[in-house]
PLY file of the C-alpha trace (Angstrom):
ply
format ascii 1.0
element vertex 214
property float x
property float y
property float z
element edge 213
property int vertex1
property int vertex2
end_header
182.67 145.41 134.31
185.20 144.81 131.03
187.42 141.63 131.65
190.98 141.87 131.34
192.62 140.71 128.55
195.19 138.59 130.50
192.18 137.17 132.05
190.71 135.72 128.97
194.23 134.78 127.55
194.54 132.54 130.61
190.71 131.17 129.75
191.88 130.66 126.27
194.59 128.63 127.18
193.33 126.79 129.24
190.29 126.02 126.73
193.39 124.95 124.20
194.75 122.73 126.71
191.43 120.73 127.58
190.67 120.21 123.73
194.10 118.94 122.93
192.84 116.76 125.81
189.82 115.67 123.66
190.71 115.24 120.58
195.05 114.30 120.37
194.79 114.38 116.53
193.80 117.95 115.61
192.88 116.98 111.92
191.48 118.99 109.46
188.17 117.94 108.32
188.73 118.34 104.30
190.30 115.32 102.79
192.97 116.19 100.57
196.51 114.96 99.84
198.13 117.92 97.66
198.46 121.64 99.19
196.31 123.21 96.20
193.78 120.08 96.84
193.09 121.68 100.40
192.97 124.84 98.40
190.03 123.90 96.44
188.15 122.11 99.16
188.47 125.13 101.02
186.81 127.27 98.22
183.93 124.49 97.39
183.00 124.19 101.40
181.49 127.86 101.38
177.95 127.32 102.20
178.75 123.90 101.85
179.40 120.69 104.49
182.66 119.67 104.58
181.13 115.48 104.35
179.46 116.88 100.90
182.68 118.50 99.51
184.83 114.96 100.30
182.52 113.21 98.62
182.43 115.85 94.94
186.48 116.13 95.65
186.99 112.24 95.07
186.19 112.53 91.76
187.34 115.73 91.02
190.89 115.13 92.44
191.06 112.00 90.62
190.34 113.66 87.18
192.54 117.31 88.00
195.93 115.85 89.79
197.64 119.28 89.52
197.28 122.66 89.67
198.68 122.62 85.80
195.50 120.70 85.10
192.83 122.65 87.10
194.26 125.91 84.92
193.54 124.42 81.77
190.63 122.64 82.89
187.10 123.36 80.81
185.07 125.23 83.38
181.91 123.68 82.43
183.24 119.84 83.69
184.39 121.51 86.57
180.96 122.53 86.98
179.33 119.57 86.69
181.32 117.76 88.93
180.86 119.90 91.65
177.16 120.95 91.43
176.40 119.21 94.52
177.86 121.56 96.71
175.88 124.84 95.56
177.26 127.90 93.78
178.93 125.58 91.42
179.27 128.27 88.79
180.77 130.70 90.69
183.16 127.79 92.51
183.70 126.21 89.55
184.64 129.96 87.79
187.25 130.61 91.12
188.69 127.02 91.23
189.90 127.40 87.46
190.64 131.44 87.97
192.77 130.91 90.93
195.06 127.81 89.55
195.70 129.90 86.95
196.97 132.79 88.72
199.18 130.66 90.55
200.56 129.20 87.23
201.29 132.61 85.97
201.93 134.58 88.54
203.69 132.48 91.18
205.50 129.86 88.99
203.17 127.15 89.80
203.70 127.18 93.53
201.31 128.48 96.07
201.85 131.44 97.97
201.99 131.32 101.56
201.18 134.58 102.66
197.76 135.65 103.38
197.90 138.99 101.41
198.90 137.36 98.16
196.86 134.02 99.32
193.50 136.47 99.47
194.50 137.86 95.70
193.50 134.75 94.24
189.88 134.17 92.75
187.85 133.23 95.36
189.98 132.84 98.35
189.04 134.51 101.15
190.96 134.65 105.29
188.93 131.61 106.13
190.67 129.69 103.70
193.64 131.34 103.45
194.05 130.64 107.28
194.07 126.94 106.42
196.24 126.92 104.24
198.49 128.89 106.15
198.46 126.42 108.82
198.15 122.91 107.75
200.46 123.31 104.11
202.99 125.94 105.71
202.94 125.34 109.40
202.49 129.19 110.13
200.25 130.62 112.73
197.05 130.93 111.89
193.24 131.27 112.78
190.37 129.63 110.66
187.39 131.95 111.37
184.35 129.54 110.67
181.22 129.52 112.06
181.96 127.07 114.93
184.64 129.17 115.90
182.97 132.07 115.86
179.93 130.36 118.48
182.04 128.82 120.89
184.56 131.44 121.11
182.22 133.68 121.68
180.30 131.39 124.56
183.58 131.10 126.00
183.99 134.91 126.14
186.54 135.37 124.13
185.38 137.36 121.29
182.92 139.74 121.13
182.06 139.69 117.28
180.38 137.31 115.20
182.37 139.21 112.10
185.26 136.56 111.01
187.60 139.04 110.54
187.51 140.82 114.01
186.78 137.58 115.70
190.34 136.59 114.07
192.08 139.92 115.26
190.88 139.45 118.38
191.97 135.65 119.29
195.16 136.48 117.69
195.85 138.34 120.86
194.76 135.54 122.99
195.72 132.86 121.73
199.41 130.77 121.80
200.56 131.22 117.89
201.93 128.04 117.26
198.65 126.18 118.59
196.09 128.50 116.82
195.62 126.33 113.74
195.15 123.41 115.41
193.10 124.76 118.37
190.43 125.80 115.46
190.36 122.34 114.21
189.48 120.86 117.68
186.79 123.97 117.53
185.09 122.20 114.44
184.91 119.11 116.26
183.59 119.98 119.35
180.96 122.11 117.48
179.74 119.42 115.95
179.90 116.88 119.13
179.02 119.30 122.05
178.92 123.20 121.48
176.16 123.08 119.02
174.46 125.83 117.61
170.85 124.61 118.98
171.05 121.58 121.59
174.29 122.14 122.86
175.20 119.77 125.72
177.22 121.74 128.45
176.48 118.72 131.14
178.67 116.98 128.96
181.37 119.91 128.18
185.47 119.84 129.01
185.40 123.50 129.12
182.21 124.01 131.11
184.04 124.71 134.63
185.37 127.88 132.41
182.85 128.69 129.98
179.93 131.84 131.04
177.81 130.83 129.35
177.61 127.37 131.04
173.83 126.34 130.94
172.55 129.73 129.68
0 1
1 2
2 3
3 4
4 5
5 6
6 7
7 8
8 9
9 10
10 11
11 12
12 13
13 14
14 15
15 16
16 17
17 18
18 19
19 20
20 21
21 22
22 23
23 24
24 25
25 26
26 27
27 28
28 29
29 30
30 31
31 32
32 33
33 34
34 35
35 36
36 37
37 38
38 39
39 40
40 41
41 42
42 43
43 44
44 45
45 46
46 47
47 48
48 49
49 50
50 51
51 52
52 53
53 54
54 55
55 56
56 57
57 58
58 59
59 60
60 61
61 62
62 63
63 64
64 65
65 66
66 67
67 68
68 69
69 70
70 71
71 72
72 73
73 74
74 75
75 76
76 77
77 78
78 79
79 80
80 81
81 82
82 83
83 84
84 85
85 86
86 87
87 88
88 89
89 90
90 91
91 92
92 93
93 94
94 95
95 96
96 97
97 98
98 99
99 100
100 101
101 102
102 103
103 104
104 105
105 106
106 107
107 108
108 109
109 110
110 111
111 112
112 113
113 114
114 115
115 116
116 117
117 118
118 119
119 120
120 121
121 122
122 123
123 124
124 125
125 126
126 127
127 128
128 129
129 130
130 131
131 132
132 133
133 134
134 135
135 136
136 137
137 138
138 139
139 140
140 141
141 142
142 143
143 144
144 145
145 146
146 147
147 148
148 149
149 150
150 151
151 152
152 153
153 154
154 155
155 156
156 157
157 158
158 159
159 160
160 161
161 162
162 163
163 164
164 165
165 166
166 167
167 168
168 169
169 170
170 171
171 172
172 173
173 174
174 175
175 176
176 177
177 178
178 179
179 180
180 181
181 182
182 183
183 184
184 185
185 186
186 187
187 188
188 189
189 190
190 191
191 192
192 193
193 194
194 195
195 196
196 197
197 198
198 199
199 200
200 201
201 202
202 203
203 204
204 205
205 206
206 207
207 208
208 209
209 210
210 211
211 212
212 213
């Protein structure tokens, strides 16, 4: 029997509440100070751990401090610095490209809509949502692997496709809490609800999770 949206919404709100208690500080796991640094770190995180990205960006952000610096950068030098992140040639090209586009098309200001953000080279919906939530304080849903896995186990979503998952969650989550909820899912996914070896016996969401123990 298909579960009603009202019941799913109630479970989603409980999950938000329980994870708020477990992780009072909802913080992004990527290290940044300036908005454009989050945008670039988000691009580098594709198929790479956040921990490795944070190591690489120490040198990167020390050398290139502004969007204009990146727009004028030698792509080969960016490649050299970000090589440990993998796919470094493609990523370096898009990092310089996105900053040039911001300078040329947006007057040096990062756009604040998902439609405009996803026009930038290398920026997909995941990074665009990250910027919307963390930089602009707008409702946002960052559908990374943790979000997709955990929300599927909770019975909130039915797809492993990021865009479909995002659309399903948008109908269930309180908009003002959606961005922080996604940050908490990352922490929860690393600590408890892992891809393998999930700790159902120690899980704060066990009481509301239909997949508990399975």
